[in-house]
C-alpha positions as protocol buffer text, in pm:
chain_id: "A"
residue {
  index: 1
  type: UNK
  ca { x: 6592 y: -15405 z: 8463 }
}
residue {
  index: 2
  type: UNK
  ca { x: 6241 y: -15540 z: 8490 }
}
residue {
  index: 3
  type: UNK
  ca { x: 6032 y: -15493 z: 8174 }
}
residue {
  index: 4
  type: UNK
  ca { x: 5823 y: -15178 z: 8208 }
}
residue {
  index: 5
  type: UNK
  ca { x: 5494 y: -15116 z: 8029 }
}
residue {
  index: 6
  type: UNK
  ca { x: 5507 y: -14908 z: 7711 }
}
residue {
  index: 7
  type: UNK
  ca { x: 5289 y: -14654 z: 7890 }
}
residue {
  index: 8
  type: UNK
  ca { x: 5585 y: -14570 z: 8118 }
}
residue {
  index: 9
  type: UNK
  ca { x: 5804 y: -14499 z: 7816 }
}
residue {
  index: 10
  type: UNK
  ca { x: 5529 y: -14282 z: 7666 }
}
residue {
  index: 11
  type: UNK
  ca { x: 5505 y: -14078 z: 7986 }
}
residue {
  index: 12
  type: UNK
  ca { x: 5882 y: -14034 z: 7995 }
}
residue {
  index: 13
  type: UNK
  ca { x: 5892 y: -13930 z: 7629 }
}
residue {
  index: 14
  type: UNK
  ca { x: 5607 y: -13684 z: 7693 }
}
residue {
  index: 15
  type: UNK
  ca { x: 5802 y: -13543 z: 7991 }
}
residue {
  index: 16
  type: UNK
  ca { x: 5535 y: -13655 z: 8238 }
}
residue {
  index: 17
  type: UNK
  ca { x: 5800 y: -13768 z: 8484 }
}
residue {
  index: 18
  type: UNK
  ca { x: 5598 y: -13775 z: 8805 }
}
residue {
  index: 19
  type: UNK
  ca { x: 5329 y: -13985 z: 8639 }
}
residue {
  index: 20
  type: UNK
  ca { x: 5596 y: -14219 z: 8499 }
}
residue {
  index: 21
  type: UNK
  ca { x: 5751 y: -14265 z: 8843 }
}
residue {
  index: 22
  type: UNK
  ca { x: 5414 y: -14330 z: 9003 }
}
residue {
  index: 23
  type: UNK
  ca { x: 5333 y: -14592 z: 8739 }
}
residue {
  index: 24
  type: UNK
  ca { x: 5668 y: -14760 z: 8807 }
}
residue {
  index: 25
  type: UNK
  ca { x: 5576 y: -14778 z: 9177 }
}
residue {
  index: 26
  type: UNK
  ca { x: 5233 y: -14920 z: 9094 }
}
residue {
  index: 27
  type: UNK
  ca { x: 5351 y: -15180 z: 8840 }
}
residue {
  index: 28
  type: UNK
  ca { x: 5663 y: -15300 z: 9020 }
}
residue {
  index: 29
  type: UNK
  ca { x: 5562 y: -15251 z: 9382 }
}
residue {
  index: 30
  type: UNK
  ca { x: 5902 y: -15102 z: 9457 }
}
residue {
  index: 31
  type: UNK
  ca { x: 5947 y: -14813 z: 9702 }
}
residue {
  index: 32
  type: UNK
  ca { x: 5961 y: -14457 z: 9570 }
}
residue {
  index: 33
  type: UNK
  ca { x: 6338 y: -14417 z: 9601 }
}
residue {
  index: 34
  type: UNK
  ca { x: 6391 y: -14733 z: 9394 }
}
residue {
  index: 35
  type: UNK
  ca { x: 6130 y: -14621 z: 9139 }
}
residue {
  index: 36
  type: UNK
  ca { x: 6324 y: -14297 z: 9092 }
}
residue {
  index: 37
  type: UNK
  ca { x: 6638 y: -14500 z: 9021 }
}
residue {
  index: 38
  type: UNK
  ca { x: 6448 y: -14717 z: 8771 }
}
residue {
  index: 39
  type: UNK
  ca { x: 6306 y: -14403 z: 8608 }
}
residue {
  index: 40
  type: UNK
  ca { x: 6652 y: -14245 z: 8580 }
}
residue {
  index: 41
  type: UNK
  ca { x: 6797 y: -14555 z: 8418 }
}
residue {
  index: 42
  type: UNK
  ca { x: 6509 y: -14585 z: 8172 }
}
residue {
  index: 43
  type: UNK
  ca { x: 6523 y: -14212 z: 8093 }
}
residue {
  index: 44
  type: UNK
  ca { x: 6892 y: -14243 z: 8002 }
}
residue {
  index: 45
  type: UNK
  ca { x: 6822 y: -14549 z: 7785 }
}
residue {
  index: 46
  type: UNK
  ca { x: 6546 y: -14366 z: 7598 }
}
residue {
  index: 47
  type: UNK
  ca { x: 6764 y: -14055 z: 7556 }
}
residue {
  index: 48
  type: UNK
  ca { x: 7034 y: -14273 z: 7405 }
}
residue {
  index: 49
  type: UNK
  ca { x: 6813 y: -14499 z: 7190 }
}
residue {
  index: 50
  type: UNK
  ca { x: 6519 y: -14275 z: 7096 }
}
residue {
  index: 51
  type: UNK
  ca { x: 6626 y: -13910 z: 7125 }
}
residue {
  index: 52
  type: UNK
  ca { x: 6394 y: -13793 z: 6847 }
}
residue {
  index: 53
  type: UNK
  ca { x: 6088 y: -13936 z: 7024 }
}
residue {
  index: 54
  type: UNK
  ca { x: 6110 y: -13692 z: 7316 }
}
residue {
  index: 55
  type: UNK
  ca { x: 5843 y: -13425 z: 7320 }
}
residue {
  index: 56
  type: UNK
  ca { x: 5998 y: -13081 z: 7273 }
}
residue {
  index: 57
  type: UNK
  ca { x: 6061 y: -12876 z: 7582 }
}
residue {
  index: 58
  type: UNK
  ca { x: 5862 y: -12550 z: 7550 }
}
residue {
  index: 59
  type: UNK
  ca { x: 6186 y: -12353 z: 7589 }
}
residue {
  index: 60
  type: UNK
  ca { x: 6369 y: -12550 z: 7321 }
}
residue {
  index: 61
  type: UNK
  ca { x: 6194 y: -12377 z: 7031 }
}
residue {
  index: 62
  type: UNK
  ca { x: 6358 y: -12044 z: 7106 }
}
residue {
  index: 63
  type: UNK
  ca { x: 6708 y: -12177 z: 7173 }
}
residue {
  index: 64
  type: UNK
  ca { x: 6973 y: -12116 z: 6915 }
}
residue {
  index: 65
  type: UNK
  ca { x: 6772 y: -11863 z: 6720 }
}
């Protein structure tokens, strides 16, 4: 995969998915459907490699209590 700016990772980690996808389109010049594929791949990599860096989902705080 093409190297993405750190700002894309930050948006993904902050759960700002639409903004992340739009930045992928802008920085790579790829069409939207391809940007969504790139986003999905990068999301999975970050989930695997940096799970603790993801911003908490508002509903996660009440789960399991």
